[in-house]
C-alpha positions in Angstrom: -4.4 19.2 -4.8 -2.1 20.4 -7.6 1.2 18.8 -8.0 4.4 20.6 -8.9 7.7 19.2 -10.2 10.7 21.3 -9.2 14.3 20.7 -10.0 17.0 21.9 -7.6 20.8 21.7 -7.9 22.7 19.5 -5.5 23.5 22.3 -3.1 19.8 23.4 -2.8 18.8 19.7 -2.2 21.5 19.4 0.5 20.1 22.5 2.2 16.5 21.2 2.0 17.6 17.8 3.4 19.6 19.5 6.3 16.7 21.8 7.2 14.2 18.9 7.1 16.4 16.7 9.3 17.0 19.5 11.8 13.2 20.2 12.1 12.2 16.5 12.0 10.1 17.0 8.9 10.1 16.6 5.1 11.6 18.7 2.3 8.1 19.4 1.1 7.2 20.8 4.5 10.3 23.0 4.5 9.3 24.3 1.1 5.7 24.9 2.3 7.0 26.8 5.3 9.4 28.8 3.1 6.5 29.9 0.8 4.3 30.8 3.8 7.2 32.8 5.3 7.8 34.6 2.0 4.1 35.5 1.8 4.1 36.8 5.4 7.2 38.9 4.9 5.9 40.3 1.6 2.6 41.3 3.3 4.5 42.9 6.3 6.7 44.9 3.9 3.7 46.0 1.8 1.8 47.1 4.9 4.9 49.0 6.3 5.3 46.8 9.4 8.8 45.6 8.3 11.3 47.6 6.5 14.1 46.1 4.3 16.7 48.7 3.3 18.8 48.8 0.2 21.7 47.1 2.0 19.3 44.3 3.0 19.1 45.4 6.7 15.9 44.3 8.2 14.4 46.8 10.6 12.2 44.3 12.5 13.1 41.1 14.3 11.1 38.0 13.3 11.4 34.9 15.4 10.7 31.5 13.8 9.4 28.5 15.8 
């Protein structure tokens, strides 16, 4: 499995720690989920199933577990 080294500023690290703690998981898992969600949203937008307007209004509700 490839390894990546990523540097985040203190604020981003705090956000990752908070999300991981709230979900009872690790920062790595939060990042994996974020990438998966990004991929999903990108596919939905490309296929026309979700629309994001210029003012960043999302025209479809997405519920996260």
